[in-house]
Structure formats: structure tokens, C-alpha cells
Residue frames as qw, qx, qy, qz and C-alpha x, y, z in Angstrom:
[[0.000, 0.892, 0.453, 0.000, 0.00, 0.00, 0.00],
 [0.423, 0.452, -0.038, 0.785, 1.44, 3.36, -0.93],
 [0.252, -0.249, -0.461, 0.814, 1.87, 6.13, 1.63],
 [0.111, -0.708, -0.470, -0.515, -1.08, 8.41, 2.33],
 [0.061, 0.280, -0.377, 0.881, -0.92, 11.48, 4.59],
 [0.621, -0.316, -0.062, -0.715, -4.62, 11.04, 5.41],
 [0.884, -0.142, -0.441, -0.062, -4.25, 7.34, 6.29],
 [0.533, 0.151, -0.531, 0.641, -1.20, 8.08, 8.46],
 [0.202, -0.323, 0.254, -0.889, -3.11, 10.79, 10.37],
 [0.793, -0.262, -0.200, -0.513, -6.08, 8.45, 10.93],
 [0.822, 0.000, -0.525, 0.218, -3.78, 5.66, 12.11],
 [0.300, 0.225, -0.491, 0.786, -2.02, 7.96, 14.61],
 [0.456, -0.348, 0.086, -0.814, -5.34, 9.22, 15.97],
 [0.891, -0.216, -0.291, -0.273, -6.54, 5.67, 16.64],
 [0.739, 0.102, -0.509, 0.430, -3.17, 4.63, 18.09],
 [0.152, 0.281, -0.403, 0.858, -3.19, 7.56, 20.51],
 [0.579, -0.297, 0.146, -0.745, -6.46, 6.60, 22.20],
 [0.029, 0.046, -0.986, 0.159, -7.61, 3.65, 24.26],
 [0.455, 0.208, 0.399, -0.769, -11.31, 4.49, 23.89],
 [0.340, 0.240, 0.877, 0.239, -12.08, 2.21, 20.90],
 [0.204, 0.429, 0.046, -0.879, -13.43, 5.14, 18.85],
 [0.608, 0.570, 0.545, -0.089, -16.16, 5.17, 16.23],
 [0.514, 0.349, 0.391, 0.679, -15.56, 6.41, 12.67],
 [0.035, -0.904, -0.279, -0.322, -17.46, 9.62, 13.49],
 [0.547, -0.800, 0.072, 0.235, -15.15, 10.33, 16.45],
 [0.672, -0.141, 0.381, 0.619, -12.08, 9.61, 14.30],
 [0.337, 0.655, 0.420, 0.530, -13.51, 11.84, 11.54],
 [0.210, -0.959, -0.145, -0.124, -13.99, 14.75, 13.97],
 [0.626, -0.633, 0.239, 0.388, -10.44, 14.36, 15.32],
 [0.633, 0.129, 0.458, 0.611, -8.98, 14.09, 11.81],
 [0.208, 0.849, 0.350, 0.335, -10.81, 17.26, 10.65],
 [0.382, -0.890, 0.057, 0.242, -8.75, 19.21, 13.21],
 [0.532, -0.413, 0.508, 0.537, -5.59, 18.17, 11.34],
 [0.160, 0.071, 0.702, 0.690, -7.00, 17.86, 7.80],
 [0.318, 0.335, 0.348, -0.816, -10.02, 20.23, 7.60],
 [0.558, 0.344, -0.311, -0.688, -11.15, 19.15, 4.12],
 [0.032, 0.108, -0.992, -0.053, -11.20, 15.38, 4.77],
 [0.651, -0.150, -0.275, -0.692, -14.52, 13.61, 4.15],
 [0.714, -0.263, 0.521, -0.387, -16.21, 10.95, 6.25],
 [0.934, 0.335, -0.018, -0.122, -16.05, 8.60, 3.25],
 [0.472, 0.651, -0.531, 0.267, -12.27, 9.02, 3.12],
 [0.346, -0.492, 0.660, -0.449, -12.04, 8.14, 6.82],
 [0.887, 0.012, 0.334, -0.318, -14.16, 5.00, 6.31],
 [0.827, 0.514, -0.227, 0.019, -12.10, 3.90, 3.27],
 [0.264, 0.646, -0.617, 0.365, -8.84, 4.37, 5.13],
 [0.579, -0.367, 0.580, -0.441, -10.09, 2.56, 8.24],
 [0.952, 0.195, 0.134, -0.195, -11.04, -0.38, 6.01],
 [0.662, 0.608, -0.393, 0.195, -7.59, -0.36, 4.36],
 [0.094, -0.614, 0.647, -0.442, -5.85, -0.18, 7.75],
 [0.795, -0.175, 0.458, -0.358, -7.88, -3.16, 8.94],
 [0.916, 0.392, -0.053, -0.061, -7.12, -5.13, 5.77],
 [0.477, 0.645, -0.496, 0.331, -3.40, -4.43, 6.29],
 [0.760, -0.295, -0.515, 0.265, -3.60, -5.67, 9.91],
 [0.229, 0.361, -0.278, 0.860, -2.89, -2.22, 11.35],
 [0.344, -0.116, 0.446, -0.818, -6.09, -2.20, 13.43],
 [0.025, -0.275, -0.961, -0.031, -9.18, -4.25, 14.24],
 [0.409, -0.300, -0.200, -0.838, -12.86, -3.46, 13.98],
 [0.002, -0.162, -0.884, 0.439, -15.00, -4.33, 16.99],
 [0.325, -0.414, -0.514, -0.678, -18.75, -4.49, 16.52],
 [0.015, 0.125, 0.665, -0.736, -20.54, -3.12, 19.57],
 [0.466, 0.558, 0.534, -0.432, -24.14, -3.93, 18.70],
 [0.623, 0.657, 0.363, 0.220, -24.58, -2.19, 15.36],
 [0.009, 0.977, -0.206, -0.063, -21.76, 0.31, 15.98],
 [0.854, 0.274, -0.173, 0.406, -18.27, -0.30, 14.55],
 [0.368, -0.899, 0.222, 0.086, -15.42, 0.72, 16.83],
 [0.703, 0.581, -0.343, 0.226, -11.74, 0.68, 15.95],
 [0.756, -0.619, 0.192, 0.087, -8.90, -0.78, 18.00],
 [0.308, 0.792, -0.527, 0.000, -5.18, -0.29, 17.40],
 [0.432, -0.424, 0.781, -0.154, -4.42, -3.36, 19.55],
 [0.724, 0.309, -0.453, -0.420, -4.23, -6.16, 16.99],
 [0.100, 0.230, -0.939, 0.237, -3.03, -8.78, 19.49],
 [0.507, -0.384, -0.726, -0.260, -5.66, -11.33, 20.50],
 [0.041, 0.014, -0.587, 0.808, -7.53, -9.90, 23.48],
 [0.164, -0.606, -0.776, -0.059, -10.92, -9.56, 25.10],
 [0.039, -0.428, 0.001, -0.903, -12.96, -6.60, 26.32],
 [0.107, -0.471, -0.720, 0.499, -14.85, -5.50, 29.40],
 [0.042, -0.442, -0.383, -0.810, -17.85, -3.33, 28.49],
 [0.037, 0.222, 0.586, -0.778, -19.57, -1.11, 31.01],
 [0.041, 0.570, 0.773, 0.274, -23.34, -1.16, 30.50],
 [0.139, -0.820, -0.358, 0.425, -23.61, 2.25, 32.19],
 [0.026, -0.805, 0.200, 0.558, -21.05, 4.37, 30.30],
 [0.815, 0.573, 0.027, -0.088, -20.25, 2.12, 27.32],
 [0.062, -0.782, 0.613, 0.095, -16.49, 2.08, 27.97],
 [0.971, 0.176, -0.160, 0.033, -14.57, -0.82, 26.41],
 [0.312, -0.781, 0.542, -0.015, -11.41, -1.92, 28.21],
 [0.690, 0.403, -0.600, -0.041, -8.81, -4.33, 26.81],
 [0.635, -0.497, 0.541, -0.239, -8.14, -7.41, 28.97],
 [0.456, 0.346, -0.807, -0.148, -6.43, -10.75, 28.48],
 [0.795, -0.248, 0.329, -0.446, -8.49, -13.65, 29.79],
 [0.181, -0.324, 0.921, 0.119, -7.28, -17.23, 29.89],
 [0.735, 0.233, -0.138, -0.621, -9.12, -19.39, 27.35],
 [0.203, 0.327, -0.918, -0.093, -7.33, -22.75, 27.49],
 [0.251, 0.144, 0.880, -0.377, -9.95, -24.42, 29.71],
 [0.531, 0.506, 0.213, -0.646, -12.77, -22.89, 27.65],
 [0.496, 0.522, -0.527, -0.453, -11.38, -24.02, 24.29],
 [0.102, 0.184, -0.977, 0.022, -10.68, -27.56, 25.52],
 [0.375, 0.281, 0.720, -0.511, -14.24, -27.80, 26.90],
 [0.569, 0.548, -0.063, -0.610, -15.67, -26.63, 23.55],
 [0.341, 0.428, -0.791, -0.273, -13.54, -29.23, 21.75],
 [0.072, -0.007, 0.969, -0.234, -14.70, -32.04, 24.07],
 [0.380, 0.392, 0.614, -0.569, -18.37, -31.08, 24.25],
 [0.562, 0.671, 0.123, -0.467, -19.00, -29.95, 20.65],
 [0.768, 0.077, 0.475, 0.423, -16.12, -31.62, 18.74],
 [0.324, 0.923, 0.133, 0.162, -15.18, -28.16, 17.48],
 [0.691, -0.045, -0.052, 0.720, -11.61, -26.91, 16.94],
 [0.091, -0.960, -0.190, 0.186, -11.28, -23.35, 18.24],
 [0.629, 0.438, 0.011, 0.643, -8.89, -21.04, 16.37],
 [0.148, 0.251, -0.222, 0.930, -9.56, -17.88, 18.33],
 [0.261, -0.685, -0.665, 0.143, -11.79, -16.57, 21.10],
 [0.080, 0.288, -0.050, 0.953, -12.84, -12.93, 21.32],
 [0.319, -0.574, -0.741, 0.139, -14.98, -12.24, 24.33],
 [0.086, -0.476, 0.067, -0.872, -16.80, -9.16, 25.58],
 [0.342, -0.385, -0.771, 0.375, -17.74, -9.32, 29.24],
 [0.156, -0.605, -0.236, -0.744, -20.59, -6.91, 30.04],
 [0.502, -0.514, -0.585, 0.376, -21.04, -5.43, 33.49],
 [0.131, -0.973, -0.128, -0.142, -20.56, -2.23, 35.47],
 [0.578, 0.417, -0.338, 0.615, -17.20, -0.48, 35.77],
 [0.475, -0.321, -0.523, 0.631, -15.81, 0.88, 39.03],
 [0.002, -0.111, -0.014, -0.994, -16.96, 4.42, 38.14],
 [0.545, -0.245, -0.278, -0.752, -20.60, 3.25, 38.38],
 [0.557, -0.155, -0.808, 0.115, -20.43, 0.45, 40.97]]
């Protein structure tokens, strides 16, 4: 993929946040740096960055959020404020149970645990 100033700006914006932003949020942040950028350009570049393995898309209901952390990980989601937090949960027991019970080989597990964060407990 050839270099793109717009794509690089979008990538840096996502990498500099841990909030798992939406495309609209990324668009608004990018407009500060590149005032004439369009929302379509942001979406196209997010798709290219995902295809290149530079970021992941997380579907939170019907909302796409973007994550710079491409390592396998899980999320905690607060049902009060909607925050998503990266966590690493142990899956070995889970995957072996799935294999035994359902005769299904697990390649990857991505889990979102929903509850209430400490700000709202």
C-alpha cells in the first residue's frame, strides 16, 4: 500500500487513544488536522488499515469501533457508560471444553464481558 498522509493521520489518531473510537469520532479528530477530509475518506482508510492488519474493527451492537491493539484480546464493556477496556483472559480451559463437548476446533476466542465499571459500581 502506498503512503497516504490522510491514512497516516487516521492511524495515529486511533493509536493515541484507548477508547475504541467510532468512525465519526475519528472523523472529527482528523478534521482538526485535515479540515477538508470527508467521512467517506475516513471509512475507506479505516477499512484499508484493517485489511493491512494495522487495526481491528470491533462491533458493539450495530456500531463499529476501531482498536489499534491487533493482538488477540478480550474486552470488558460497562453497561452504564459504554467504555470498552482491553483485557487478556485465559481461554485454554474454555477451548478444551468446547472441543470435548461440541467436537469443534477453536482457532480464536474474542470475548466481551458486560457489566458495570468501578466508576458506576
